SEVEX-251824 format. One record per residue: x, y, z of N, C-alpha, C in turn; residue number from 1; residue in one letter. Coordinates in steps of 0.2 Angstrom, whole numbers, plus 2048, in hexadecimal, padded with zeros to 3 digits. Layout:
# SEVEX-251824
+--------+---------+------+---------+----------+-------+--------+---------+------+-----+------+
: n_east : n_north : n_up : ca_east : ca_north : ca_up : c_east : c_north : c_up : pos : code :
+--------+---------+------+---------+----------+-------+--------+---------+------+-----+------+
:      X :       Y :    Z :       X :        Y :     Z :      X :       Y :    Z : NUM :    A :
...
+--------+---------+------+---------+----------+-------+--------+---------+------+-----+------+
This chain:
# SEVEX-251824
+--------+---------+------+---------+----------+-------+--------+---------+------+-----+------+
: n_east : n_north : n_up : ca_east : ca_north : ca_up : c_east : c_north : c_up : pos : code :
+--------+---------+------+---------+----------+-------+--------+---------+------+-----+------+
:    9D2 :     762 :  8C2 :     9D0 :      761 :   8BB :    9CA :     75D :  8BA :   1 :    M :
:    9CA :     758 :  8BE :     9C4 :      753 :   8BE :    9BE :     756 :  8C1 :   2 :    S :
:    9BF :     75B :  8C5 :     9B9 :      75E :   8C8 :    9B6 :     763 :  8C3 :   3 :    N :
:    9BA :     766 :  8BF :     9B8 :      76A :   8BA :    9B4 :     767 :  8B4 :   4 :    H :
:    9B6 :     760 :  8B3 :     9B3 :      75C :   8AE :    9AC :     75A :  8B1 :   5 :    I :
:    9AC :     758 :  8B7 :     9A6 :      756 :   8BA :    9A1 :     75B :  8BA :   6 :    D :
:    9A3 :     761 :  8BC :     99E :      767 :   8BC :    99B :     768 :  8B5 :   7 :    G :
:    99F :     768 :  8AF :     99C :      769 :   8A9 :    997 :     763 :  8A7 :   8 :    D :
:    999 :     75D :  8A9 :     995 :      757 :   8A7 :    98E :     758 :  8AB :   9 :    Q :
:    98F :     75B :  8B1 :     988 :      75C :   8B5 :    984 :     761 :  8B2 :  10 :    S :
:    987 :     766 :  8B0 :     983 :      76B :   8AC :    980 :     769 :  8A6 :  11 :    R :
:    984 :     764 :  8A2 :     981 :      762 :   89C :    97B :     75D :  89E :  12 :    R :
:    97C :     759 :  8A3 :     976 :      755 :   8A5 :    970 :     759 :  8A7 :  13 :    V :
:    971 :     75E :  8AB :     96C :      762 :   8AD :    968 :     765 :  8A7 :  14 :    I :
:    96C :     768 :  8A2 :     969 :      76B :   89C :    965 :     766 :  898 :  15 :    A :
:    968 :     760 :  898 :     965 :      75B :   894 :    95E :     759 :  897 :  16 :    L :
:    95E :     758 :  89E :     958 :      757 :   8A1 :    953 :     75C :  8A1 :  17 :    M :
:    955 :     762 :  8A1 :     951 :      768 :   8A0 :    94E :     768 :  899 :  18 :    L :
:    952 :     767 :  894 :     94F :      766 :   88D :    94A :     761 :  88D :  19 :    C :
:    94B :     75B :  890 :     947 :      756 :   88F :    940 :     757 :  893 :  20 :    L :
:    941 :     75B :  899 :     93B :      75D :   89C :    937 :     762 :  898 :  21 :    F :
:    93A :     767 :  895 :     936 :      76C :   891 :    933 :     768 :  88B :  22 :    L :
:    937 :     764 :  888 :     934 :      760 :   883 :    92E :     75C :  885 :  23 :    G :
:    92E :     759 :  88A :     929 :      755 :   88D :    923 :     759 :  88E :  24 :    F :
:    924 :     75F :  892 :     91E :      764 :   893 :    91B :     767 :  88D :  25 :    M :
:    91F :     768 :  888 :     91D :      76A :   881 :    918 :     765 :  87E :  26 :    Y :
:    91A :     75F :  87E :     916 :      759 :   87B :    910 :     759 :  87F :  27 :    I :
:    910 :     759 :  886 :     90A :      758 :   88A :    905 :     75E :  889 :  28 :    E :
:    908 :     764 :  889 :     903 :      76A :   889 :    901 :     76C :  883 :  29 :    T :
:    905 :     76B :  87E :     904 :      76E :   877 :    903 :     769 :  872 :  30 :    V :
:    908 :     765 :  871 :     908 :      760 :   86B :    902 :     75B :  86C :  31 :    W :
:    901 :     758 :  871 :     8FC :      753 :   872 :    8F5 :     756 :  872 :  32 :    K :
:    8F4 :     75B :  875 :     8ED :      75E :   875 :    8EB :     760 :  86E :  33 :    P :
:    8F0 :     763 :  86A :     8EE :      765 :   864 :    8EC :     760 :  85F :  34 :    Y :
:    8F0 :     75A :  85F :     8EF :      755 :   85A :    8E9 :     751 :  85D :  35 :    F :
:    8E8 :     750 :  863 :     8E2 :      74C :   866 :    8DC :     750 :  864 :  36 :    E :
:    8DC :     757 :  865 :     8D6 :      75B :   863 :    8D4 :     75B :  85C :  37 :    G :
:    8DA :     75B :  858 :     8D9 :      75A :   851 :    8D6 :     753 :  84F :  38 :    A :
:    8D8 :     74E :  853 :     8D5 :      748 :   851 :    8CE :     747 :  853 :  39 :    G :
:    8CC :     74A :  858 :     8C5 :      74A :   85B :    8C0 :     74F :  858 :  40 :    N :
:    8C3 :     754 :  854 :     8BF :      759 :   851 :    8BA :     756 :  84C :  41 :    A :
:    8B3 :     759 :  84C :     8AE :      756 :   848 :    8B0 :     757 :  841 :  42 :    P :
:    8B0 :     752 :  83D :     8B1 :      753 :   836 :    8AC :     757 :  832 :  43 :    Q :
:    8AE :     75C :  82E :     8AA :      760 :   82A :    8A7 :     75C :  824 :  44 :    Q :
:    8A0 :     75D :  824 :     89D :      75A :   81E :    89D :     75E :  818 :  45 :    T :
:    89D :     75C :  812 :     89D :      760 :   80C :    897 :     764 :  80C :  46 :    P :
:    898 :     76B :  80A :     892 :      76F :   80A :    88D :     76D :  805 :  47 :    A :
:    887 :     76D :  807 :     881 :      76B :   803 :    87F :     770 :  7FE :  48 :    Q :
:    87E :     76F :  7F8 :     87C :      774 :   7F3 :    874 :     773 :  7F2 :  49 :    T :
:    870 :     778 :  7F3 :     869 :      777 :   7F2 :    867 :     77A :  7EC :  50 :    V :
:    864 :     776 :  7E7 :     862 :      779 :   7E1 :    85B :     779 :  7E1 :  51 :    S :
:    858 :     77E :  7DE :     851 :      77F :   7DD :    84F :     77D :  7D6 :  52 :    T :
:    84B :     778 :  7D5 :     84A :      776 :   7CE :    843 :     779 :  7CC :  53 :    L :
:    842 :     77B :  7C6 :     83B :      77D :   7C4 :    837 :     777 :  7C4 :  54 :    A :
:    831 :     778 :  7C7 :     82C :      773 :   7C7 :    82A :     770 :  7C0 :  55 :    P :
:    82A :     76A :  7C0 :     828 :      767 :   7B9 :    821 :     768 :  7B8 :  56 :    S :
:    81F :     769 :  7B2 :     818 :      76A :   7B0 :    814 :     764 :  7B1 :  57 :    P :
:    80E :     765 :  7B5 :     80A :      760 :   7B6 :    806 :     75E :  7B0 :  58 :    S :
:    803 :     758 :  7B0 :     800 :      756 :   7AA :    7F9 :     75A :  7A9 :  59 :    P :
:    7F7 :     75D :  7AF :     7F1 :      762 :   7AE :    7F2 :     769 :  7AC :  60 :    Q :
:    7F9 :     76B :  7AB :     7FB :      772 :   7AA :    7F8 :     774 :  7A4 :  61 :    A :
:    7F5 :     77A :  7A4 :     7F2 :      77D :   79E :    7F7 :     780 :  799 :  62 :    E :
:    7F7 :     77F :  793 :     7FB :      783 :   78E :    7F7 :     787 :  78A :  63 :    V :
:    7F9 :     78E :  78B :     7F5 :      793 :   788 :    7F6 :     793 :  780 :  64 :    Y :
:    7F1 :     794 :  77C :     7F2 :      794 :   775 :    7ED :     799 :  773 :  65 :    S :
:    7EE :     79C :  76D :     7EA :      7A2 :   76A :    7E4 :     79E :  767 :  66 :    D :
:    7E0 :     79B :  76B :     7DA :      798 :   768 :    7D4 :     79D :  769 :  67 :    T :
:    7CF :     79D :  765 :     7C9 :      7A1 :   766 :    7C7 :     7A1 :  76D :  68 :    P :
:    7C7 :     79B :  770 :     7C4 :      79B :   777 :    7C8 :     79F :  77C :  69 :    E :
:    7CF :     79E :  77B :     7D4 :      7A2 :   780 :    7D4 :     7A9 :  77E :  70 :    N :
:    7D3 :     7AB :  778 :     7D3 :      7B2 :   776 :    7CC :     7B6 :  779 :  71 :    L :
:    7C7 :     7B2 :  779 :     7C1 :      7B5 :   77B :    7C1 :     7B5 :  783 :  72 :    A :
:    7C4 :     7B0 :  786 :     7C5 :      7B1 :   78E :    7C9 :     7B7 :  790 :  73 :    Q :
:    7CF :     7B8 :  78C :     7D3 :      7BE :   78D :    7D0 :     7C4 :  78C :  74 :    G :
:    7CC :     7C5 :  787 :     7C8 :      7CB :   786 :    7C3 :     7CC :  78C :  75 :    A :
:    7C0 :     7C6 :  78E :     7BB :      7C7 :   794 :    7BE :     7CA :  79A :  76 :    H :
:    7C5 :     7C7 :  79B :     7C8 :      7CA :   7A1 :    7CA :     7D1 :  7A0 :  77 :    K :
:    7CC :     7D3 :  79A :     7CE :      7DA :   799 :    7C8 :     7DF :  79A :  78 :    S :
:    7C2 :     7DC :  798 :     7BC :      7E0 :   799 :    7BA :     7E1 :  7A0 :  79 :    N :
:    7BB :     7DB :  7A4 :     7B9 :      7DB :   7AB :    7BE :     7E0 :  7AF :  80 :    A :
:    7C4 :     7E0 :  7AD :     7C9 :      7E5 :   7B0 :    7C7 :     7EC :  7AE :  81 :    A :
:    7C5 :     7ED :  7A8 :     7C3 :      7F4 :   7A6 :    7BD :     7F6 :  7A9 :  82 :    A :
:    7B8 :     7F2 :  7AB :     7B2 :      7F3 :   7AE :    7B4 :     7F6 :  7B5 :  83 :    A :
:    7B9 :     7F3 :  7B9 :     7BA :      7F5 :   7BF :    7BF :     7FC :  7C0 :  84 :    H :
:    7C1 :     7FE :  7BA :     7C6 :      804 :   7BA :    7C1 :     80A :  7BA :  85 :    R :
:    7C4 :     80F :  7BE :     7C0 :      815 :   7BF :    7C0 :     819 :  7B9 :  86 :    S :
:    7BA :     81D :  7B8 :     7BA :      821 :   7B2 :    7C0 :     826 :  7B1 :  87 :    P :
:    7C1 :     828 :  7AB :     7C6 :      82D :   7AA :    7C4 :     834 :  7AC :  88 :    A :
:    7C8 :     838 :  7AD :     7C7 :      83F :   7B0 :    7C2 :     843 :  7AB :  89 :    D :
:    7C3 :     842 :  7A5 :     7BF :      845 :   7A0 :    7B7 :     843 :  7A1 :  90 :    E :
:    7B6 :     83D :  7A2 :     7B0 :      83A :   7A3 :    7AD :     83D :  7A9 :  91 :    Q :
:    7B1 :     83D :  7AE :     7AE :      840 :   7B5 :    7AC :     848 :  7B4 :  92 :    I :
:    7B0 :     84B :  7B0 :     7AF :      852 :   7AF :    7A9 :     853 :  7AB :  93 :    T :
:    7A8 :     84F :  7A6 :     7A2 :      850 :   7A1 :    79C :     84E :  7A5 :  94 :    D :
:    79C :     84A :  7AA :     796 :      848 :   7AE :    793 :     84E :  7B2 :  95 :    A :
:    797 :     853 :  7B4 :     795 :      858 :   7B8 :    797 :     857 :  7BF :  96 :    G :
:    797 :     85D :  7C3 :     799 :      85D :   7CA :    796 :     863 :  7CE :  97 :    S :
:    797 :     863 :  7D4 :     795 :      869 :   7D8 :    79A :     86A :  7DD :  98 :    F :
:    79B :     870 :  7E0 :     7A0 :      872 :   7E4 :    79D :     876 :  7EA :  99 :    A :
:    7A0 :     875 :  7F0 :     79E :      878 :   7F6 :    7A4 :     87C :  7F9 : 100 :    V :
:    7A3 :     882 :  7FA :     7A8 :      886 :   7FD :    7A6 :     889 :  804 : 101 :    Q :
:    7AB :     888 :  808 :     7AB :      88B :   80F :    7B1 :     890 :  810 : 102 :    T :
:    7B2 :     893 :  816 :     7B7 :      898 :   816 :    7BE :     894 :  816 : 103 :    A :
:    7BE :     88E :  817 :     7C5 :      88A :   817 :    7C6 :     886 :  811 : 104 :    Q :
:    7C0 :     883 :  80E :     7C1 :      87E :   809 :    7BC :     87F :  803 : 105 :    I :
:    7BE :     87C :  7FE :     7B9 :      87C :   7F8 :    7BA :     874 :  7F6 : 106 :    T :
:    7B4 :     871 :  7F6 :     7B4 :      86A :   7F4 :    7B0 :     869 :  7EE : 107 :    A :
:    7B3 :     865 :  7E9 :     7AF :      864 :   7E3 :    7AD :     85D :  7E3 : 108 :    R :
:    7A7 :     85B :  7E2 :     7A4 :      854 :   7E2 :    7A2 :     852 :  7DB : 109 :    I :
:    7A4 :     84D :  7D8 :     7A2 :      84B :   7D1 :    79B :     847 :  7D2 : 110 :    S :
:    797 :     848 :  7CD :     791 :      844 :   7CC :    792 :     83D :  7CA : 111 :    L :
:    797 :     83C :  7C6 :     799 :      835 :   7C4 :    79E :     832 :  7C9 : 112 :    L :
:    79B :     82E :  7CD :     79F :      82B :   7D3 :    79E :     82E :  7D9 : 113 :    G :
:    79B :     834 :  7D9 :     79A :      838 :   7E0 :    7A1 :     839 :  7E4 : 114 :    G :
:    7A6 :     83A :  7E0 :     7AD :      83B :   7E4 :    7AF :     842 :  7E4 : 115 :    R :
:    7B4 :     843 :  7E9 :     7B7 :      849 :   7EA :    7BC :     84A :  7E5 : 116 :    I :
:    7BC :     84E :  7E0 :     7C1 :      84F :   7DB :    7C5 :     855 :  7DD : 117 :    T :
:    7C3 :     859 :  7E1 :     7C7 :      85F :   7E3 :    7C6 :     860 :  7EA : 118 :    E :
:    7CB :     862 :  7EE :     7CA :      864 :   7F5 :    7CF :     86A :  7F6 : 119 :    L :
:    7CD :     870 :  7F5 :     7D2 :      876 :   7F5 :    7D2 :     879 :  7FC : 120 :    L :
:    7D8 :     87B :  7FE :     7D9 :      87F :   804 :    7D9 :     886 :  802 : 121 :    L :
:    7D3 :     88A :  804 :     7D3 :      890 :   801 :    7D8 :     895 :  804 : 122 :    N :
:    7DB :     894 :  80A :     7E0 :      898 :   80D :    7E7 :     896 :  80B : 123 :    E :
:    7E8 :     891 :  807 :     7EF :      88F :   806 :    7F0 :     88F :  7FE : 124 :    Y :
:    7F6 :     890 :  7FC :     7F8 :      890 :   7F5 :    7FC :     88A :  7F3 : 125 :    Q :
:    7FB :     887 :  7ED :     7FF :      882 :   7EB :    806 :     884 :  7EB : 126 :    A :
:    807 :     88A :  7E8 :     80E :      88C :   7E7 :    80E :     894 :  7E9 : 127 :    E :
:    812 :     896 :  7EC :     812 :      89E :   7EE :    812 :     8A2 :  7E8 : 128 :    R :
:    80E :     8A7 :  7E8 :     80D :      8AC :   7E2 :    809 :     8AA :  7DD : 129 :    G :
:    807 :     8A3 :  7DC :     803 :      8A1 :   7D7 :    7FB :     8A3 :  7D7 : 130 :    T :
:    7F9 :     8A3 :  7DE :     7F2 :      8A4 :   7DF :    7EE :     89E :  7DE : 131 :    G :
:    7F1 :     898 :  7DC :     7ED :      892 :   7DC :    7ED :     88F :  7E2 : 132 :    Q :
:    7E6 :     88D :  7E4 :     7E5 :      88A :   7EB :    7E8 :     883 :  7EB : 133 :    K :
:    7EA :     881 :  7F1 :     7ED :      87B :   7F2 :    7E7 :     875 :  7F2 : 134 :    L :
:    7E8 :     870 :  7EE :     7E3 :      86B :   7ED :    7E6 :     865 :  7F0 : 135 :    N :
:    7E2 :     862 :  7F5 :     7E4 :      85C :   7F9 :    7E3 :     856 :  7F5 : 136 :    L :
:    7E0 :     856 :  7F0 :     7DE :      850 :   7EC :    7E4 :     84F :  7E6 : 137 :    V :
:    7E8 :     84A :  7E7 :     7ED :      848 :   7E2 :    7EA :     842 :  7DE : 138 :    R :
:    7EA :     843 :  7D7 :     7E6 :      83E :   7D4 :    7EA :     83C :  7CD : 139 :    H :
:    7E9 :     835 :  7CB :     7EC :      833 :   7C5 :    7E6 :     830 :  7C1 : 140 :    V :
:    7E6 :     832 :  7BA :     7E0 :      830 :   7B6 :    7DE :     828 :  7B7 : 141 :    D :
:    7D8 :     827 :  7B7 :     7D5 :      820 :   7B8 :    7D6 :     81D :  7BF : 142 :    F :
:    7D9 :     821 :  7C4 :     7D9 :      81F :   7CB :    7D3 :     821 :  7CE : 143 :    A :
:    7D1 :     81E :  7D3 :     7CB :      820 :   7D7 :    7CC :     827 :  7DB : 144 :    P :
:    7C7 :     82B :  7DB :     7C7 :      831 :   7DF :    7C5 :     82F :  7E6 : 145 :    Y :
:    7C6 :     833 :  7EB :     7C3 :      831 :   7F2 :    7BC :     832 :  7F3 : 146 :    P :
:    7B9 :     82F :  7F8 :     7B2 :      82F :   7F9 :    7AE :     829 :  7F5 : 147 :    L :
:    7B2 :     824 :  7F3 :     7AE :      81F :   7F0 :    7AB :     81A :  7F5 : 148 :    G :
:    7A6 :     816 :  7F2 :     7A2 :      812 :   7F6 :    7A3 :     80B :  7F3 : 149 :    V :
:    7A5 :     806 :  7F7 :     7A7 :      7FF :   7F5 :    7A2 :     7FA :  7F9 : 150 :    Y :
:    79E :     7F6 :  7F5 :     79A :      7F2 :   7F8 :    79A :     7EB :  7F5 : 151 :    S :
:    79D :     7E6 :  7F8 :     79E :      7DF :   7F5 :    7A3 :     7E0 :  7EF : 152 :    G :
:    7A1 :     7DE :  7E9 :     7A5 :      7DE :   7E3 :    7A4 :     7E4 :  7DF : 153 :    E :
:    7A0 :     7E9 :  7E1 :     79F :      7EF :   7DD :    7A0 :     7F5 :  7E1 : 154 :    V :
:    7A1 :     7FB :  7DD :     7A2 :      801 :   7E0 :    79E :     806 :  7DC : 155 :    D :
:    79E :     80C :  7DE :     79A :      812 :   7DB :    79F :     816 :  7D6 : 156 :    D :
:    7A4 :     813 :  7D4 :     7A8 :      818 :   7CF :    7A5 :     81A :  7C9 : 157 :    G :
:    7A0 :     816 :  7C6 :     79D :      818 :   7C0 :    796 :     819 :  7C1 : 158 :    K :
:    794 :     81A :  7C8 :     78D :      81C :   7C9 :    78B :     823 :  7C7 : 159 :    T :
:    786 :     824 :  7C4 :     784 :      82B :   7C2 :    77F :     82E :  7C8 : 160 :    H :
:    782 :     832 :  7CC :     77E :      835 :   7D1 :    77A :     83B :  7CF : 161 :    Y :
:    774 :     83C :  7D3 :     771 :      842 :   7D2 :    771 :     846 :  7D9 : 162 :    R :
:    771 :     84C :  7D8 :     771 :      850 :   7DF :    76A :     851 :  7E1 : 163 :    L :
:    768 :     84D :  7E5 :     761 :      84D :   7E7 :    75F :     852 :  7ED : 164 :    S :
:    764 :     854 :  7F0 :     763 :      859 :   7F5 :    769 :     85E :  7F6 : 165 :    R :
:    767 :     865 :  7F6 :     76C :      86A :   7F6 :    769 :     870 :  7F8 : 166 :    A :
:    76C :     874 :  7FD :     769 :      87B :   7FF :    769 :     880 :  7F9 : 167 :    P :
:    763 :     881 :  7F6 :     763 :      886 :   7F1 :    765 :     88D :  7F3 : 168 :    A :
:    764 :     88F :  7F9 :     766 :      895 :   7FB :    76D :     897 :  7FB : 169 :    A :
:    771 :     891 :  7FB :     779 :      892 :   7FB :    77C :     892 :  7F4 : 170 :    L :
:    778 :     891 :  7EF :     77A :      890 :   7E8 :    77C :     897 :  7E5 : 171 :    K :
:    782 :     897 :  7E2 :     784 :      89D :   7DF :    781 :     89D :  7D8 : 172 :    R :
:    780 :     8A3 :  7D5 :     77E :      8A3 :   7CE :    784 :     8A2 :  7C9 : 173 :    E :
:    786 :     89C :  7C8 :     78C :      89A :   7C4 :    78B :     894 :  7C1 : 174 :    S :
:    78F :     892 :  7BC :     78E :      88C :   7B8 :    792 :     886 :  7BB : 175 :    A :
:    796 :     887 :  7C0 :     79A :      882 :   7C3 :    796 :     87F :  7C9 : 176 :    D :
:    790 :     880 :  7CA :     78C :      87D :   7D0 :    790 :     87E :  7D6 : 177 :    Q :
:    791 :     884 :  7D8 :     794 :      886 :   7DE :    78F :     888 :  7E4 : 178 :    L :
:    790 :     885 :  7EA :     78C :      886 :   7F0 :    791 :     889 :  7F5 : 179 :    F :
:    78F :     88F :  7F7 :     793 :      893 :   7FC :    791 :     893 :  803 : 180 :    E :
:    794 :     891 :  808 :     792 :      890 :   80F :    797 :     895 :  813 : 181 :    L :
:    794 :     89A :  815 :     799 :      8A0 :   818 :    797 :     8A0 :  820 : 182 :    T :
:    79C :     8A3 :  823 :     79B :      8A4 :   82A :    796 :     8A9 :  82C : 183 :    Q :
:    792 :     8A7 :  831 :     78C :      8AC :   833 :    786 :     8AA :  82F : 184 :    G :
:    786 :     8A5 :  82A :     780 :      8A3 :   827 :    77D :     89D :  82A : 185 :    G :
:    77C :     898 :  825 :     779 :      891 :   827 :    77E :     88E :  82C : 186 :    A :
:    77C :     88A :  830 :     781 :      886 :   835 :    784 :     880 :  831 : 187 :    E :
:    780 :     87D :  82C :     783 :      878 :   828 :    77F :     878 :  821 : 188 :    S :
:    782 :     874 :  81D :     77E :      873 :   816 :    77F :     86B :  815 : 189 :    A :
:    779 :     868 :  813 :     778 :      861 :   812 :    777 :     860 :  80A : 190 :    V :
:    77B :     85B :  807 :     77B :      859 :   800 :    77A :     852 :  800 : 191 :    F :
:    775 :     850 :  7FC :     774 :      849 :   7FB :    774 :     847 :  7F4 : 192 :    E :
:    778 :     841 :  7F3 :     779 :      83E :   7EC :    776 :     837 :  7EC : 193 :    L :
:    772 :     836 :  7E7 :     76E :      830 :   7E6 :    770 :     82D :  7DF : 194 :    E :
:    771 :     826 :  7E0 :     773 :      822 :   7D9 :    772 :     81B :  7DB : 195 :    G :
:    775 :     817 :  7D6 :     774 :      810 :   7D6 :    77B :     80C :  7D5 : 196 :    A :
:    77C :     807 :  7D9 :     782 :      803 :   7D7 :    782 :     7FF :  7D1 : 197 :    L :
:    787 :     7FD :  7CF :     786 :      7F8 :   7C8 :    782 :     7F2 :  7C9 : 198 :    P :
:    781 :     7F0 :  7CF :     77C :      7EA :   7D0 :    775 :     7EC :  7D1 : 199 :    D :
:    774 :     7F3 :  7D1 :     76D :      7F5 :   7D1 :    76B :     7F8 :  7D8 : 200 :    G :
:    76F :     7F7 :  7DD :     76D :      7F9 :   7E4 :    76E :     801 :  7E5 : 201 :    R :
:    769 :     804 :  7E8 :     769 :      80B :   7E9 :    76E :     80D :  7EE : 202 :    L :
:    772 :     813 :  7EC :     777 :      815 :   7F1 :    776 :     81D :  7F2 : 203 :    V :
:    777 :     81F :  7F8 :     776 :      826 :   7F9 :    77C :     829 :  7FE : 204 :    K :
:    77E :     82E :  7FC :     784 :      832 :   800 :    781 :     838 :  802 : 205 :    K :
:    782 :     83A :  809 :     780 :      840 :   80C :    786 :     843 :  80E : 206 :    T :
:    787 :     849 :  80C :     78D :      84D :   80E :    78A :     854 :  812 : 207 :    L :
:    78D :     855 :  817 :     78B :      85B :   81B :    792 :     85F :  81C : 208 :    T :
:    791 :     865 :  81A :     797 :      86A :   81B :    795 :     86F :  820 : 209 :    F :
:    79A :     872 :  823 :     79A :      877 :   828 :    79D :     87D :  826 : 210 :    Y :
:    79B :     883 :  828 :     79F :      889 :   826 :    7A6 :     88A :  829 : 211 :    P :
:    7A7 :     887 :  82E :     7AE :      887 :   831 :    7B1 :     880 :  831 : 212 :    G :
:    7B8 :     880 :  831 :     7BC :      87A :   831 :    7BD :     877 :  82A : 213 :    G :
:    7C0 :     871 :  82A :     7C3 :      86E :   824 :    7BF :     867 :  823 : 214 :    Y :
:    7BA :     866 :  827 :     7B7 :      85F :   827 :    7B0 :     85F :  825 : 215 :    F :
:    7AE :     85A :  822 :     7A7 :      859 :   820 :    7A4 :     852 :  822 : 216 :    A :
:    79E :     851 :  824 :     79B :      84B :   826 :    799 :     847 :  820 : 217 :    D :
:    79A :     841 :  820 :     798 :      83C :   81A :    795 :     836 :  81D : 218 :    V :
:    78F :     835 :  81A :     78B :      82F :   81C :    789 :     82C :  815 : 219 :    A :
:    789 :     825 :  815 :     788 :      821 :   80F :    782 :     81C :  811 : 220 :    V :
:    77D :     81B :  80D :     779 :      815 :   80E :    778 :     812 :  807 : 221 :    S :
:    777 :     80B :  808 :     775 :      807 :   802 :    76F :     803 :  803 : 222 :    V :
:    76B :     803 :  7FD :     764 :      800 :   7FE :    764 :     7F9 :  800 : 223 :    G :
:    769 :     7F5 :  7FF :     76A :      7EE :   802 :    771 :     7EC :  803 : 224 :    A :
:    772 :     7E7 :  807 :     779 :      7E4 :   808 :    77C :     7E1 :  802 : 225 :    P :
:    782 :     7E1 :  802 :     786 :      7DD :   7FD :    784 :     7D6 :  7FD : 226 :    A :
:    784 :     7D3 :  7F7 :     782 :      7CC :   7F7 :    787 :     7C7 :  7FB : 227 :    P :
:    78D :     7C9 :  7FC :     792 :      7C5 :   800 :    792 :     7C8 :  807 : 228 :    D :
:    78D :     7CC :  809 :     78C :      7CE :   810 :    792 :     7D2 :  812 : 229 :    R :
:    797 :     7D5 :  80E :     79C :      7D8 :   810 :    79A :     7DF :  813 : 230 :    S :
:    79F :     7E2 :  817 :     79D :      7E9 :   819 :    79E :     7EE :  814 : 231 :    R :
:    79A :     7F4 :  815 :     79B :      7F9 :   810 :    7A1 :     7FD :  812 : 232 :    L :
:    7A5 :     7FF :  80C :     7AB :      802 :   80D :    7AB :     809 :  809 : 233 :    A :
+--------+---------+------+---------+----------+-------+--------+---------+------+-----+------+
């Protein structure tokens, strides 16, 4: 009987020691590292809110008012902007133009501004079945057409050019000033436009067309450099 009691007590002691050992291991491996790590963790600082404040008006800030001086200044700026705006399509049409036709293209050049207002591909239609030739120039009124000359602060958008050179033998008897350059004829056709920029400097454009292909040579010369010595564009 005593041996049975001693065996039960031994098992209880072993179980108790095992529980103490497991508890000790839990404390050492889980409990202490967790709370020590939490104690050593860097404390988070409150989030900073950055606000952007509108700048305070300086004592030198100008306050606009409808005084005669300010109204006059505004009108001057509007006139300056209008002066740099390209002419309307109606003005360009009224000033006249001429066209050069080859086997592949028909190019129309305006005398106001010396710009290409049409570049038609003779062998292609804008829409099938319409018979209307495809025009590579897409344009919005008052926007500049291609082939402009820009020198310093001025350009030739409102320059009235005159056709100073053109091959008379290629001119058709028509009112639209059409010159026809065909295969087997002349090897090239040269056209020269002469005018003056708004600051008085002379400007000349030389256009050379060929009977074949889609390209033309363009040369531009100006009587004097721009006052700011900027390059011709």
